[in-house]
C-alpha positions in Angstrom: 28.7 -48.1 -28.2 32.0 -47.1 -26.5 32.4 -47.6 -22.8 35.3 -47.1 -20.5 36.4 -49.9 -18.1 39.0 -49.6 -15.4 40.5 -53.0 -14.6 43.0 -54.1 -12.0 46.4 -55.2 -13.3 48.9 -56.5 -10.7 52.4 -57.6 -11.0 53.6 -54.8 -13.3 57.2 -53.8 -12.4 58.0 -51.0 -14.9 56.7 -48.8 -17.6 57.9 -51.3 -20.1 55.6 -54.0 -18.7 52.8 -51.5 -18.8 53.5 -50.8 -22.4 53.4 -54.5 -23.2 50.0 -54.9 -21.7 48.7 -51.7 -23.5 49.9 -53.2 -26.8 48.2 -56.5 -26.2 44.9 -54.9 -25.0 44.9 -52.7 -28.2 44.8 -55.9 -30.3 41.4 -56.8 -29.0 38.5 -56.0 -31.3 36.7 -52.7 -30.5 39.5 -51.3 -28.2 40.2 -47.7 -29.1 42.3 -46.4 -26.2 44.3 -48.0 -23.4 46.3 -46.4 -20.6 48.1 -48.7 -18.1 49.5 -47.3 -14.9 52.1 -49.7 -13.5 52.4 -47.8 -10.2 48.7 -47.7 -9.6 48.2 -51.2 -10.9 45.3 -50.5 -13.2 44.3 -50.0 -16.8 41.7 -47.7 -18.3 40.4 -49.2 -21.5 38.0 -47.5 -23.9 36.2 -50.2 -26.0 33.1 -51.0 -27.9 31.0 -53.0 -25.5 29.3 -54.9 -28.3 32.7 -56.3 -29.4 34.8 -56.6 -26.2 33.8 -57.1 -22.6 35.6 -57.0 -19.3 36.1 -60.8 -19.3 38.0 -60.5 -22.6 40.2 -57.6 -21.2 40.9 -59.7 -18.1 41.9 -62.8 -20.2 44.2 -60.7 -22.4 46.0 -59.3 -19.3 46.4 -62.8 -17.9 47.8 -64.0 -21.3 50.5 -61.4 -20.8 51.4 -63.1 -17.5 49.9 -60.6 -15.1 47.1 -61.0 -12.6 43.8 -59.2 -13.2 40.9 -59.3 -10.7 38.6 -57.7 -13.2 36.9 -54.3 -13.1 37.9 -51.9 -10.4 35.0 -49.9 -8.9 35.8 -46.9 -6.8 34.6 -47.0 -3.2 32.2 -44.0 -3.8 30.3 -46.0 -6.4 29.8 -49.0 -4.1 27.0 -49.6 -1.7 28.1 -48.3 1.7 28.1 -50.6 4.6 25.3 -50.0 7.1 27.5 -48.1 9.6 29.1 -46.0 6.8 25.6 -45.1 5.4 24.5 -44.0 8.9 27.7 -41.9 9.3 27.2 -40.5 5.8 23.6 -39.5 6.7 24.8 -37.9 9.8 27.4 -35.9 7.9 30.5 -37.7 9.3 33.4 -39.4 7.6 32.9 -43.2 7.3 34.9 -45.4 9.7 36.8 -47.0 6.7 38.4 -43.6 5.9 40.8 -43.6 8.8 43.9 -43.4 6.7 42.5 -40.5 4.8 41.7 -38.8 8.1 45.3 -39.3 9.3 46.7 -37.9 6.0 44.4 -34.9 6.2 45.2 -34.4 9.9 48.9 -34.4 9.2 48.5 -31.6 6.6 46.1 -29.4 8.5 45.0 -28.5 12.1 41.4 -29.7 11.7 39.7 -32.9 10.7 37.1 -33.0 7.9 33.5 -33.3 9.1 31.8 -34.1 5.8 32.0 -37.2 3.7 33.0 -36.9 0.1 30.5 -39.5 -1.1 27.6 -38.2 -3.2 
């Protein structure tokens, strides 16, 4: 059963270091595709969950000499904080999205009124 895991990889300094991590992750059993982004500090790994798990991916990254905090989960998939949930229910942007608001405000004349969480 193929699954896609997105893991954190920090300490990458160039595309060459990213390629090295990709090569090592591909050596694990059940890994069919790997894409490492050194700028974003993450890796997307398609693997057979019955042969390789996130702990094995993390260990392989650490054997390469880089730090891996494990699987990255986007904010919109996490449980919202109580105040964020209330803001979401009211149709407002959560408090934690201040930087997104500032970026949006710098590009347009109006602020968003709806949260992008689903």
